[in-house]
N, C-alpha and C positions, 0 to 999 in steps of 0.2 A: 305639870305640863309646861314646857317652854311655850311662850306666847305664840310664836310664829308657827307652831305645829298643831295639828288636830288629829285625834284618833281616826283610823280608817273605818269605813263602813257607816251604817246608819247611826246617827247620833242626834241629840237635841242640845242646841246651844241655849243655855238659860241665862237670864239677866244680861241680855244685850241692850245697850242704850241706843235708840234710834231717834232721829229728829221727829218731833211731833208732826211737823208739816208734811213729812213723807207718808205718814200713816193716818192722816186726817184727824189728828188730835191737836188740842189747843196748847198742850204743855210743850215746853222747850225740848226736853228729852223724855222718852218713854221707855221703860224697861219691858222687854218682851222675850219670848222664847221662839227660837227658829229651828225647824227640823232640817237636817242635812243628810244627803247620801242614800236615800231610799224612798220607797213608796210608803203610804200610810200604814199598811199592815206591818212593814218592817220596823216601824217606829214605835209600835205598841210597847215593846220591852227594850227599847234602845237606851243605851247609857246616856246620862245627862252630864254635860260639861258646863260647869259654872264659869261664865265669862266675867263675873265680878264688875259688871257695869261698863265693859269695853264698848266703845262707840262703833256703830256700823252705819255705813252710808250705802245707798244703791250704787251698783257699778256705774262707772262714769261713761258719759256720752260726749265725745269731742267733735263738735260739728263744724270746726273750721281748721283744716290742716292742709299741708302741701306735701304730700308724700313723694311726688315726682322729683323734688329737689332736696328732700331730707337726707341728712348725713353726707352731704357733698362738701362741707366746709373745708376739710383738710387739704383738698386739692385745688381750692380756689385761690387765685391771685388776690392778695389783699387790695381792696379798692376803697374808695370813698364810702363811708357808712351812711347810706341814704337809699331811698327807694330807687332813684335813678342809677346809682352806682351798683346796687345789688342786681338790678334788672340786666345791666350790661354784662356783668360778670357771669350771671347764670346763663345768659344767651350764648356766651362763649363756651361755657361748660357743657352745653347740650350736645356738643360733638362727641362727648363721652357716653351719652345716654343710649347705649345699646340695650337690647333686651336683657342681657345678663346683668348689666350694671343696674338697670332699673329694678329688676326682679330682686336682686340681692339687697339693695339699699332699702327698698320698700318693705321687704320681709323683715329686715333688721329693725326698722322703725316700728312695725306692728308688733314684733316680739317685745320691744320695750314697753309699748302701750299696754299690751296684754298683761305683762308682769306687774305693771303698776295698777291695774284694775279697770281698764277701759273695755267696754263690751260693744260699743258701736261708735262709728266714726264717719264723718263726711270729709272727703278729700277733693281738693281742686286739682286740676291738671291744666297746664299751659296748652291751650288749643291753638295758639298762634304759631308755635314753632314747627319747623319742617318735619320733625319726627313724632308729631303728636299721635299719629296712628299707632306707632309702636307703644307709646305710653298708654294709650287707651286699651290696647290689646293686653298689655301686662296687667293693668288694673282690672280688666275683665277676669283674667285668670286668677288673680289674687283674691278678688271678691268671692269667687267660687271656692278656692282652696282654704280660705279662712272662715267659711261658714261654720257656725257653732262656737267660734271663739270671739271674733270681732265681726259684727255686721258692718259692711263697708258700702257707703253710698258715694257715687262719683259725680262731681260737678265740673263742667267745662269752665274755662276762664279765658277771657280775651278782653283787651281794651274795647270799650263800647265804640270808639271811633274807628276800629278796624273790623267791626262786625258787619257782615253782609248776609242777607237771607238768601244765599245762593245754594247750589246743589251740594257743595261740600258741607255747609252747615246743616243742610237738610239730612245728610247721612249721619252726621254727628248727633243731631237731635233724635233721630230714629233709634240709634244705638243707645243713647241715654234713656229714652223712654222704655225700651225693651228691658233695661237693667235697673229700672227704678231710680234713674238719675235726675240731675238738676242742670238747668241752663244758667251759666254764670257770666258776669261781666264786671270789668273794672270801670268805675265812673269817676271822672275828673270834670271840672267845670269847663267843658269844651263849648264852642259857640253854638253848635246845633244839638245841644244835649237833649232838649225836650222831644223833638221829632224822632231822634234816634232811639230814645228811651221808649217811646210809644211803639215804634216799629219792633223793637226787641220784645216788648210784652206781647204784641200781636203774634209774633213768630212763636214765642213760647206757648201761648194759648193754643195756637193751631196744632201743636204737637202734644198738648196736655201736660206740659212740664212746669214744675215749680221753678222759681228763679232765685238766684243768690248773688247779691251785689257786694263788691268791695267799693266803698264810697267814702269820700271826704277823709282820706288818709293823709291829712296835713293839718297844720295849725293856721291855715289861711281863713280868716273869718268870713270872707265872701264865698267860700266854697260851700254850696248848699245843695249838693246832690241828694242828700237824704230828703230834704224838703221836696225836691223835684220828683223823687220816687213816690213819696206819699201822695202828692197831688196827682201824679199820673195814674197810680193805682185807683184812686178815687174816681178820677175822670173816666177811665176806661172800663171800670168795673171788673178789673182783672180778678179772676176767681180762684187762682191757684196760690199756694203759699209763697210769700215773699220774705226773704231774709236780707238784712243789710248788716255788714260788718264794718268795724272801725269807727266811723262817725266822729273822728277826733276833732274836727273843726268846730263842733258844737261848743267845746270848752273854750274856744277863742272868741265866741260871739257874745253880743250883749245878752243879758239875762232875758230881756223881753223877747228878742228875736229867737233865741234858742228855745224858749218855752212855747212860743207860738208854733215852731216847727214840730215840737213834740206833741202838741195837741193834734196836729195833722197826722202824725205817725200813729197816734192812738186811734184816731178815726179810721185810718186806712187798714188797720190790722197787721201792719208790718212788724216782723220780729227783728230784734237787734242782737248782735253778737259783739261783746267787748273782748279785746285781745290785749290785756294789760302788759304782758311780758314783752312782746315784740314792739308794741306802740311806745312803751317807755324807752326801749332801746333806740328807736329811730327818731322820735319826735323831739323837737327843740334841741337838736344835736349840732354843735359847732365846735371845731377844733380849739382846744385850749379854753373853752368856756363851760361853766357848770350849767346844766339845763335849769330853766326856771319853771317850765310848764310840763306837766306829765303826759298830756295827750290822751288821757283816759276819758271816754265819753261819759255823758251825764246819766249814769245808771240809777241813781236815787230818784231823779226827776222822772225817768222813764218808769221805774217801778211804781211810783206814786200814781201814774196814769194808767196802770194796768198793761203797759207794753211788755210783752214777754222778753226777758233778758237772759242771755246765756253768756258764759265765759268759755273760752277755748284756747288751744295751744298756739295756733297759727304756725309760723315757720319754726323749724327745729334744725339746728346745726347746718345752716346754709348761709348764703350771703346776706340775707335779711336779718337773721338772728343766729349767731354762732353758738348759742347755748341751748338748754332745754333737753328733755328726754321723753316728750309726750306723756308726761306725768300730770294727770289732771288734778291730783291733790296739790301739787306744786302751784298749778294755775289758781286753784281755789284759795290757797293760803296767800299767794301774792295779791290776788284780787281783794281779799279781806283786808290786808294791810294797806294797799295802795288806795283803794276806793273807799276806805273807812266803812266797810260793811258792818252793820251791827249784827254780829253772828248769833247772839243768844235770842231765842224767841222769835226768829224771823224765818222766812222761807227761802233765803239765799241758797241753802243746800240744793234746792231744786235746779238752780241755774247751771249745774254741771251734770245733771242726770235727767230728771223727768222733763224739764222744760225743753232742752235740746232734743230729747227723744220725740216729744210731741211735734216739735218744729220740723223734724226730718221725716216723721212717719215711721220711726222705729218702734218695735215693741217696747213697752215701758220696763225698765229694770225692776225686777220683783224682789222685794225684801222678805216677804212673809209667806210666799207660796211654797209649793212642794219642791221647786228647783230654783232657789233664789240666785240672783246675780248680785253680789255685794262685796264690799271691802270692809274688813274689820280692823280697827286701829287699837294700838296699845295706849289708849287714852280714855279717860272717863268723863271729860267735859271739854268745852271748846278751847279753853286756855291750854290744857294739856295737849289737845290735838294739834293746835297751830304752833306750839312751842318747839316741835321737833320735825324732822323730815319724814318720820314714820316709815323708815326703811324696813321695819320688821312687820309690816302689815300682812294680813291674811286676805288673799283674793279667792273668792268663791265664784266659780263659773258653773251655771246650771246645776247647782246643788252640791258641787264637789270642790273642795279646796285644791287649788292647783299647786304644782311645784313651781315656785317663782324662780325663774332664771332670767336675769337681765343679760342680754348678749354683750360680749366683750368687743370693744372697739377694734381690736386687732384683727377681727374677722374680715374687716373691709380694707385692710392695709394694701392689698394688691390693687384694689380699685383706685386707691388714693396715690398710687405711684410709690408706695413704700414696700421694701422687701424684708 
């Protein structure tokens, strides 16, 4: 049998190696058998396929993406590579964001993610721009049409300084609540940060919404939005899930100050998402100068304090990050190398599957049940796994191996002004 194919019908995969942390075992990797493609009665006489110790991970959960601007890079005017430059370029590109444009780019992005093994995703959408109603409508429709393949959760996004608890935001909040969504904001160290933050949490609580913050996306040591979030959550007793992404400035602070902040984060119950690919692309970037600092947040110190840590894709082929393919294995591999994760005998594999699923409220990707969602790799240990891109992986969705088809970029040529 060629590795990338499996027999049709009910089968039993024997000798799959799964991380012990995923199945509640103390061992690094555990050999197990997994049934596929049928009910229990179908499997009594099902053929057994020996996988020879091939590694399997739960299907991926990507809890920080931006599908509204994904795949727009080819038509963007090249600008300064920075947060500010990217924001300006994408604001100009929004003139192209018709329903057809959004639908096709987002569907393309989801097909990439599905082919790579993602089963659930949280996407932000820019709620500040004039056509945000169109974006939200498209995401509503795609959330429904992708049911059973990728569970999609929608999070609004706006700079906290532009948020106002008015009727427009009341309408957005009600739509998000009806669709299991999240209220999101971008936090920078503005003068009235604390009162605005408390008002935002009060508004979210009044609509029963979890919150998701982009915070401290810089290497400015005095940027302490994460600390303010943790303190505000503790002070207000905010009872819904809170997620904070980026937190790059922690890496620029003194050890004492950064660890004091993390003690507050642990006390508050806030979850943190690290975005190593996009952060390394944007942080400490100056023309003609090699970057000195990585901009990756303090994941080891968070992990030691029991703070739930997730890794995610962030932007893909847009003005913020012109690369990527919504491949969470690539994210895990880069995180392992960049953040020096000790991959053997640890629970870091949870950071791209079970932990983000719990953070978002998704069903947990199941490895051993009757209809598993998992990704099988042509590798028998961590060194083999991370040595290659694993482009011949097998993706199993609800107990059936899918036909993996990564869409071709030329499908979007007409949207990008190419003939």
